[in-house]
KOLBA-513098 format. One record per atom (N, C-alpha, C): x, y, z; residue in three letters. Coordinates in steps of 0.02 Angstrom, whole numbers, plus 50000, padded with zeros to 5 digits. Layout:
# KOLBA-513098
XYZALA...
This chain:
# KOLBA-513098
505715019450631MET506425020350620MET506675026450660MET507305026150680GLU507585031650717GLU508275033250689GLU508475039350696ALA509155041350677ALA509365047150720ALA509965046850748ASP510175051950795ASP510275058750762ASP510465058750698SER510655065050667SER510185067250612SER509665063450598GLY509215065250544GLY509455063050476GLY509995059150474PHE510235056550410PHE509755051250385PHE509855049150322CYS509435044050292CYS509785037350297CYS509405032250314GLY509665025450318GLY509175020550290GLY509295014050301GLU508855008750279GLU508725008950205GLU509175005950166LEU509095005750094LEU508495001550075LEU508165003150019GLY507624999049993GLY507864991949982GLY507424986949992ILE507654980049993ILE507474976249930ILE507164979249880GLY507044975649819GLY506314974649804GLY506174970249756MET505504969449730MET505214962549746MET505434959349800GLU505194952649815GLU504444952749827GLU504104947649803SER503384946949817SER503284941049864SER502784941549907HIS502634936449956HIS501904934549949HIS501774928249934SER501094926049921SER500644927249981SER500074930449969GLY499574931550021GLY499704937550065GLY500204941650048VAL500404947050093VAL500364953850058VAL500134958850095ILE500174965850073ILE500784968950108ILE501244971750069ILE501844974750098ILE501904981950075ILE501944986550122PHE502114993450107PHE502874994350118PHE503224996150065TYR503934997550070TYR504035005050079TYR504485006950124SER504575014050140SER504925017850084SER505275014350040CYS505615017649985CYS505745012549930CYS505905014949871SER506065010449816SER506775007849824SER506935002149791PRO507614999649795PRO508115004949774PRO508695004849807ASN509245009649794ASN509095016649821ASN508525017549854GLN508395023749891GLN508495022449965GLN508455027650006SER508525027050078SER507915030050113SER507715026950169SER507175029650210SER507455035050255SER507105040550261CYS507365046450297CYS506995047650362CYS507375048950415GLU507105051250479GLU507055058850478GLU506535061650508ILE506435068850512ILE506385070750585ILE506905073750612ASP506935075150683ASP506335079350707ASP506125084150666GLU505575088550686GLU504915084750696GLU504845079150661LEU504225075150665LEU504285069450715LEU504895068050739GLN505045062450783GLN504835055850752GLN504855055650686HIS504695049650648HIS505065049950582HIS505095044250548GLY505285044350478GLY504705047150438GLY504855049550378SER504315052350336SER503805046950318SER504025040750309PHE503575035250293PHE503085033950350PHE503355033150411THR502925031750469THR502445037550481THR502685043650475ASN502255049550486ASN501685049650436ASN501835048350372ALA501315048250321ALA500825042550332ALA501075036750354LEU500635031150369LEU500135032850424LEU500375035850477LEU499935037750533LEU499435043050510LEU499665047950470GLU499205053050444GLU498655049750403GLU498855045150359GLY498365042050314GLY497835038250352GLY498025034650405LEU497545030650444LEU497075035050485LEU497265041450495GLN496835045950535GLN496395050450492GLN496485050250426ARG496085054650383ARG495355052550384ARG494915057650385GLN494205056350387GLN493865059850329GLN493205058850323GLY492835062050269GLY492985058950201GLY492875062650148GLU492955059950080GLU493675058250063GLU494145061250098SER494855059950083SER495145054450126SER494725050350158ASN494965045150203ASN495335039750164ASN495725035850201CYS496105030250171CYS495805023750197CYS495185022450180ALA494835016650207ALA495065010050177ALA495365010150118THR495585003950085THR496345004050076THR496614998250064VAL497334997550051VAL497535001949992VAL497125001949940GLU497275005749879GLU497315013249893GLU496825015949932ARG496825023149945ARG497385025149993ARG497545020850041LEU498105022250085LEU498755022450044LEU498825017849997TYR499415017649955TYR499465024049913TYR498915026249884GLN498915032349843GLN499125038349885GLN498875038649947TYR499055044249992TYR499805043950009TYR500065037950023MET500765037250042MET501215039349984MET501035037549923ARG501455039049866ARG501485046649853ARG500965050149873TYR500955057449866TYR501285060849925TYR501135058549986ARG501325062150046ARG502055061250065ARG502335055250058VAL503035054150079VAL503515058650039VAL503475058749971PRO503925063349935PRO503815070649954PRO503185072449968GLN503035079349988GLN503375081050054GLN503345076550103LEU503675077750167LEU504435078350158LEU504715073850118ASN505445074150107ASN505655080750075ASN505245083150028THR505395089549996THR505345095250046THR504815095150087ASN504715100550136ASN505285101050186ASN505575095150204TYR506105095050254TYR506795094050222TYR506835095250156LYS507465095150119LYS507845088650127LYS507475083150119LYS507765076450119LYS507785073750048LYS508215068850035PRO508235065949968PRO507575062649948PRO507495061449884VAL506875058549859VAL506765051649889VAL506145050149904GLN505955043649935GLN505265041749909GLN505225036349872ASN504595034249840ASN504365027549868ASN503875027649914PRO503625021249940PRO503245017449886PRO503205010949893TYR502805007049847TYR502515001049884TYR502064997649850LEU501684992249881LEU501694986149837LEU501704980249869THR501584974049833THR500994970549867THR500544968049827ALA499964964449853ALA499884958049812ALA499914952449845GLU499874946049810GLU499384941549848GLU498824939749817PRO498594941549750PRO498344948749746PRO498274951449685PRO498114958649677PRO497454960949708PRO496964956349717TYR496314958549745TYR496384961549814TYR496944960049848LYS497024962649915LYS497094970349916LYS497214973349858MET497224980649854MET496564983649875MET496014979949866PHE495344982549879PHE495094981049949PHE495504977749990LEU495274976050057LEU495184982350099LEU494694982050144THR494514987850185THR494934987950249THR495234993650263LEU495624994650324LEU495194997750379LEU494795002650360LEU494375006350408LEU493655005750385LEU493305000850413GLU492634999250389GLU492155005250394GLU492235009250446LYS491775014850457LYS491775019750399LYS492345020450364TYR492405025550312TYR492375022650242TYR492225016250235ALA492195013250169ALA491625016250128ALA491745017450064THR491235020250020THR490875014749982THR490335016549948LEU489965011549908LEU490415008849853LEU490855013049824GLN491305010649772GLN491795005549801GLN492025006649863ASP492455001749895ASP492104995049901ASP491474995249921ILE491084989149928ILE490974985749861ILE490844989749809GLN490734986849743GLN491364983349719GLN491944986149733ASN492574982949713ASN492644976149748ASN492494975949813LEU492534969649849LEU492034964549822LEU491424966849808LYS490914962349781LYS491144959349714LYS491434963649672TYR491654961349607TYR492184955849614TYR492664956849661GLU493174951849672GLU492874945449701GLU492364946149744ALA492034940249772ALA491674936249718ALA491314939849673TYR490984936449617TYR491494932849573TYR492054936049558LYS492564932949516LYS492824926549548LYS492954926849614ALA493214920949648ALA492704915249647ALA492074917049656GLU491544911949656GLU491484908749587GLU491494912849534GLN491444910149467GLN492044905849448GLN492624907449477ALA493224903449463ALA493254897149505ALA492754896149548GLY492734890149589GLY493134890549653GLY493414896349669ASN493794897249730ASN493304899349785ASN492944894649812LEU492394896249858LEU492644898849925LEU493204896349948HIS493464898750013HIS493674906050008HIS493994907949953LEU494174915049943LEU493544919249937LEU493054916849899ALA492424920549891ALA492094921649960ALA492114916550001LYS491814917050068LYS492154922550108LYS492824922650108GLN493194927650146GLN493024934750123GLN492964935650057LEU492814942250030LEU492104944350048LEU491624939750042TRP490934941450060TRP490874943250135TRP491264939750177ILE491254941350248ILE491504948450260ILE492004950550221ARG492264957350228ARG491734962450207ARG491344960850155VAL490804965250135VAL490274965650190VAL490114959850219LEU489604959450272LEU489814963550333LEU490464963950347ALA490694967850404ALA490544975250396ALA490504977650333VAL490364984650320VAL489624985850311VAL489284981250276LEU488564981750263LEU488214975550289LEU488054975350353PRO487774969250383PRO487104967050353PRO486724971750323SER486064969950297SER486044969650220SER486624969450189ASP486654969350116ASP486374962750089ASP485844963050049LEU485504956950025LEU485944952849979LEU486334956149935ASP486784952449891ASP487264948149931ASP487534951049984THR488024947450024THR487704941650062THR487124942950091ILE486774937750128ILE486604931850082ILE486364933450022GLU486194928149974GLU486824924349953GLU487374927949943ALA487994924649922ALA488244919849975ALA488214921950038ILE488454917650093ILE488004911550099ILE487354912450091GLU486904906750092GLU487044902050033GLU487194904949976ARG487344900949917ARG487984897049927ARG488484900249957LEU489124896849968LEU489074891450021LEU488604892150067ALA488544887350122ALA488424880250096ALA488094879750038SER487964873150010SER488574870249974SER489064874649961GLY489654872249925GLY490274871649968GLY490224874050031ILE490794873650077ILE490554870350141ILE490874864950161SER490684861550222SER490914865550282SER490514865250335GLY490704868850396GLY490404875850399GLY490454879050456GLU490194885750465GLU490664890950439GLU490394896750424ILE490814902350403ILE491124905450465ILE491784905350465GLU492134907850524GLU492784911050502GLU493084914750546THR493724917750528THR494254912350524THR494694912850474GLU495214907850467GLU495824911350438GLU496404908350449SER497024911350425SER497104910150351SER497294915350314GLU497474914550244GLU498224913550241GLU498464908750200PRO499184907350197PRO499574913650180PRO500094914850219GLY500554920350204GLY500334927150228GLY499794927650266ILE499544934250285ILE499484934950361ILE499604940950385ILE499494942650456ILE498854946650460ILE498394944650503THR497754948150510THR497634950050582THR497534956550595PHE497334958950661PHE496564959550661PHE496234956050706TYR495504956650713TYR495354961350771TYR494854965650761SER494704970750811SER494354967950873SER494064962050866CYS493734958950924CYS493684951450912CYS493554947850965SER493474940550959SER492794938850929SER492714932650902PRO492054930650877PRO491524931450931PRO490934933550909ASN490354934650953ASN490414940950996ASN490954944950984GLN490994951551014GLN490864956750960GLN490844963050979MET490744968550932MET491294973750940MET491454977150885SER491924982750887SER491544989150903SER491844993650942PHE491484999550964PHE491835006050944PHE491425010850922GLU491655017650909GLU491635021550974GLU492125025950984ILE492145030251043ILE492135037451019ILE491575040751028ASP491485047551000ASP492025052351024ASP492215051751087GLU492705056451114GLU493385055851079GLU493535049951053LEU494175048751020LEU494135049550944LEU493525050150918GLN493405050750846GLN493695044650808GLN493695039050841HIS493935032750812HIS493605027050849HIS493625021050819GLY493475015150857GLY494055013750905GLY493915010150959SER494445008851008SER495015004850978SER494865000350930PHE495394996450898PHE495855000950856PHE495555005150813THR495965009550771THR496375014350814THR496075017050866TYR496425021750909TYR497025018350943TYR496915012250967THR497455008551000THR498005006650951THR497815004750891LEU498305003150839LEU498755009150824LEU498455015050816LEU498845021050804LEU499305022650862LEU499055021750923GLU499465022750983GLU500085018250981GLU499955011950966GLY500505007150965GLY501035008850914GLY500835011250857LEU501315013050804LEU501705019350821LEU501425023550867ARG501755029750886ARG502235029050945ARG502205023450980LEU502615022651040LEU503355023551024LEU503715026651072ARG504435027851062ARG504825024151116ARG505475024051109GLY505915021251160GLY505835013751169GLY505945011451231ASP505935004351246ASP505255001051235ASP504725005051238SER504045002251231SER503815002151158SER504245004151112LYS504075004551041LYS503864997651014LYS503324997450976CYS503084991150947CYS503444989750882CYS504044987050886THR504454986150827THR504294979750789THR503934975050819THR503764968850786THR503014967650788THR502784963050747VAL502074961150747VAL501874958550815VAL502304954550846GLU502154951550912GLU502064957050964GLU502514962050965LYS502454967451015LYS501824971551005LYS501654972850942LEU501044976650928LEU500434972650950LEU500424966150938ASP499874961850960ASP499804961951035ASP500354961551071GLN500344961651144GLN500064968351170GLN500284973751138TYR500044980351158TYR499294980951147TYR499054978651089LEU498334979051075LEU497924975051125LEU498154968951140ARG497774964551186ARG497754967351257ARG498274970951276ASP498294973951343ASP497914980551347ASP498024984751297ARG497774991651299ARG497034992251280ARG496804988551230LEU496124989651204LEU495584988151255LEU495604982551292PRO495084981351343PRO495074986851396PRO495664989551413LYS495694994951463LYS495365001251436LYS495465002551372LEU495165008451341LEU494405007851340LEU494145001951322ASN493425000951323ASN493135001751393ASN493484999151442ALA493244999751512ALA493235007051533ALA493735010851513ARG493775017951531ARG493175021851504ARG492975020151442TYR492415023751411TYR491755019951417TYR491735015051463LYS491125011351480LYS490815007951420LYS491255004551382LYS491035000551325LYS491094993151343LYS490694988751312PRO490744981651326PRO491444978951310PRO491604973251336ILE492264970251328ILE492404968851254ILE493024969951234GLN493234968951164GLN493944966451165GLN494044960251143ASN494704957151145ASN494974956051074ASN495444960151053PRO495734959250987PRO496174952950985PRO496274950250926TYR496734944550921TYR497044944650851TYR497524940250843LEU497924940150783LEU497974933050755LEU497974932550688THR498144926150656THR498734927350610THR499194922750609ALA499784923350565ALA499934916550536ALA499974916150472GLU500104909850438GLU500644910950384GLU501224907850392PRO501444903450447PRO501594907350511PRO501614903950568PRO501674907350633PRO502294911750642PRO502844910250606TYR503454914250616TYR503354921550598TYR502814923150561LYS502714930050539LYS502584934850597LYS502414932150656ILE502304936650713ILE502954940050734ILE503524937250712TYR504164940150732TYR504424945150680TYR504044946350627LEU504264951050576LEU504304958050604LEU504774961950578THR504894968750602THR504424973650568THR504104977950608LEU503674983150582LEU504054989650573LEU504434991650623LEU504794998150623LEU505524996750640LEU505934996150590GLU506634994650602GLU507005001050623GLU507455000250671GLN507855005950692GLN508435006750644GLN508465012450612SER508985013550561SER509625015950593SER510185013250571ALA510835015250597ALA511055021650564ALA511355026150602THR511625032250573THR512225030550530THR512215032850470ASN512765031250424ASN512885037350380ASN513435040850393LYS513565046950356LYS513685045550282LYS513875039350266LYS513995037750196LYS513355037850156LYS512785037150190LEU512145037050156LEU511875044050144LEU512175049050175LYS511925055850166LYS512015058050094LYS511485060450063GLN511495062249993GLN511895068549982GLN512235068849927SER512605074849908SER512225078449853SER512105084749864TYR511725088649815TYR512185092549768TYR512835091049772THR513295094549728THR513425090649664THR513155084549659GLN513265080449600GLN512885083349540GLN513205083249480PRO512835085449420PRO512255080649406PRO511725083249376ILE511135079149363ILE510985079049288ILE510615073849268ILE510375073149200ILE509615073749202ILE509335077749157LEU508605078649155LEU508315074549098LEU507765071049114PHE507415067049065PHE506675069149062PHE506365068449004ASP505645069148996ASP505335062248991ASP504795061149028LEU504435054849025LEU503705056249011LEU503405052948962TRP502695053948948TRP502365047448926TRP501705047248934LEU501315041248921LEU500785042648869LEU500715038148820ILE500185038648769ILE499775032248771ILE499105033048776ILE498655027248780ILE498205027248718ILE498185021648682ILE497785021048621ILE497425014248622ILE496745014148616PRO496295019848624PRO496205021448698PRO495955027348714GLU495855029348784GLU495195026848812GLU494705025448768THR494055022948790THR493925016148758THR493785011048799ILE493655004348773ILE493115001048815ILE492834995548788TYR492324991748824TYR492674986248865TYR492304983348912ILE492564977748952ILE492754972148904ILE493354969648913GLY493614964448868GLY494014967348811GLY493964973948800GLY494344977148746GLY495064978248766GLY495484979048715GLU496204979848727GLU496444986948711GLU496934989148748SER497234995748738SER497984995148746SER498354999748714LYS499074999748720LYS499295006148757LYS499715005248807ALA499995010848844ALA500745010948831ALA500985016348801THR501695016848783THR502035022548821THR502575020848856LEU502975025748893LEU503575027848850LEU503705034348848TYR504275036948811TYR504745040548859TYR505395039548848LEU505905042748890LEU506435045748844LEU506595052148854GLN507125055248815GLN507445060748856GLN508025062948835LYS508365068448868LYS507935074748864LYS507925078548917HIS507465084248924HIS507585089448870HIS507015091748841THR507015097448795THR506435101948813THR506505108348801ASP505975113148818ASP505375112448772ASP505435108748717SER504895108348668SER504365103248686SER504515098748734GLN504045093548751GLN503485096248795GLN502865094448779ASN502285096348820ASN502005090048853ASN501635091048907SER501295085548942SER501775080048962SER502365081948986THR502845076949008THR502995077849082THR503295072649109HIS503535072949178HIS504295073649176HIS504545078449215LEU505265079749216LEU505585075349271LEU506105071649253ILE506445067249299ILE507165069649306ILE507395070349368GLN508085072349382GLN508465066449411GLN509025064649381ILE509415058949404ILE510145061149410ILE510455060249470PRO511165061949476PRO511585058149424PRO512055061549395GLN512445058549341GLN512805052249363GLN513065052149425ASN513425046249448ASN512965040249456ASN512315041449467GLU511835035949473GLU511605033549404GLU511635038049355ALA511405036249288ALA511905031849250ALA512545032549266ILE513065028949229ILE512975021349237ILE512865018049180GLY512805010849179GLY512155008149208GLY511665012449222ASN511045010249253ASN510445011049207ASN509875008249231ASP509235008749195ASP508735012249239ASP508215014949207LEU507625017349243LEU507125011649242LEU507005008749301ASN506535003149307ASN505835005849319ASN505355003149283ILE504675005849282ILE504185000349300ILE503735001949346ILE503184997349364ILE502535001049349ILE502134998249305LEU501505001449286LEU500934998249324LEU500485002349351THR499874999749384THR499275002849349THR498764998649338ALA498165000949304ALA497554997349333ALA497274999849388PRO496694996649418PRO496124995949368PRO495834990049366GLY495294988749319GLY495524985849253GLY496184984949245PHE496464982149184PHE496884976049200PHE496904971349153PHE497334965449157PHE497914966449109PHE498534965249132PHE499114965949090PHE499214959449050PHE499204960048983ASN499304954148941ASN500044952248937ASN500484956748955ASN501194955248961ASN501424957849029ASN502074958049040ASP502334960249104ASP502164967649116ASP502064969549179ASN501924976549195ASN502544980249217ASN503124977449204THR503764980749221THR504214981049159THR504654985949159THR505134986649105THR505724990649130THR506264990749092SER506864994649108SER507094998349046SER507245004849054LEU507485008948999LEU508175011849017LEU508665011348972PRO509335013748987PRO509355021248999PRO509745023349048ILE509815030549062ILE510555032649064ILE511005028249043ASP511715029849041ASP511815036148998ASP512255040649019PRO512365046848980PRO512525045548906PRO512845039748891ASP513015038148821ASP512395036948779ASP511835035048810THR511225033648772THR510675038748786THR510835044048824ALA510325048748846ALA509995052448788ALA510345053048731ASP510065056748674ASP509585052448632ASP509525046048648ILE509095041548610ILE508415041248645ILE507865041948607THR507195041248636THR507045033848649THR506915032148712GLN506755025248731GLN506005024648738GLN505735018648727ASN505015017548737ASN504885010348757ASN504315009448789ALA504075002748809ALA503325002648805ALA503044997248777THR502314996748767THR502024991248811THR501464992748842PHE501104988048884PHE500414986748853PHE500224980348848ASN499564978448821ASN499084977148878ASN498514980748878LEU498034980348932LEU497354977948907LEU497004974148950THR496324972048936THR495874974548993THR495334978048975ALA494874980849026ALA494464975149057ALA494434974949124VAL494054969849159VAL493524972749206VAL493504979549211ARG493024982649257ARG492804989249228ARG492154990949233PRO491924997449206PRO492155003249248PRO492125009249218GLY492305015349254GLY492965018249232GLY493125024249258LYS493755027549242LYS494315024649286LYS494915025049260THR495485022749300THR496075027449289THR496555027149334LYS497165031149328LYS497755026449320LYS498085026849263ILE498665022749251ILE499275026349279ILE499645022949322GLN500205026049357GLN500845022149346GLN501405025549345ALA502055022449337ALA502485023849398ALA502775018649426GLU503245019449482GLU503945018549453GLU504405022749474LEU505075022949444LEU505615022149498LEU506135018549481TYR506735018549523TYR507335016949480TYR507915019349502VAL508525018449464VAL508905012349491VAL509155008149446GLY509515002249467GLY509824998649409GLY
């Protein structure tokens, strides 16, 4: 996105879900995406590029970890550069796509275990083609993993034809190399040639900017083989699958129009709310149920362990606080969304919403709430 004056543009577009697609939204509905002149990027794009370049234990090797980084980093950037609040969010349909690996080199054993668990679930549910795709993703990270090799051999008897890359309905997939080729790391760049070229493409400015999936694909196919040749690596030809085909024309980086009407006013009076979460019980076995209850009330100094929420009064009038709860490792027995009134006339009333959860995976988890006004 670009803006001549550093104003905020591009309003959030809503909560639509698209089957088979992972979508990172730059801001929540009714918010605006902000350009930061000093960074020559919007805060969302800058945080995305930062996340893909992180290495070591704090890397963003999976969709889930990249999302967690974006949700922390974008608001931090906006605060640092005195921009209005901006909360990115993600939709993944089906939910297992949260665990897909973006940067295979940095995937952890826990990342692999998550993928294996989803592959086992798909196999047990009789969805053999999905199981095959997930096991292939595990194999790309751990080529000699015996569980994966056995699973693929097991699936071979239940699926006709060879295991090969195929398009999943509703998803765009960039492959780092063609079948029977290999992806290569380049020590001098501290990245694989595919990842390095992808980051280059997302950073391009001006007329050469990769604003659509098609333009980014063209840039990767032209640039990556040249990069491998420069560093004396074998040939590597990236390619793309998109199902349905029209998705190659989807916009990646929309140019935002300058609109002074979207500039936030900080002179508006605000209403302060306290928000807190109570989970009962906090420790359960797989298959056990727990209740997570969110409470919202007008701010008081007596509340402990709460989150303070500031909402401009003109935005609170006649509106609700919309809440999306995420709980990795848990299944929601009811909806994971709710709305609580925040109109000044009801601000003195304590609002609450309860979510019923069933544990489906061992280990600790972090229950998180995404909020937007609407």
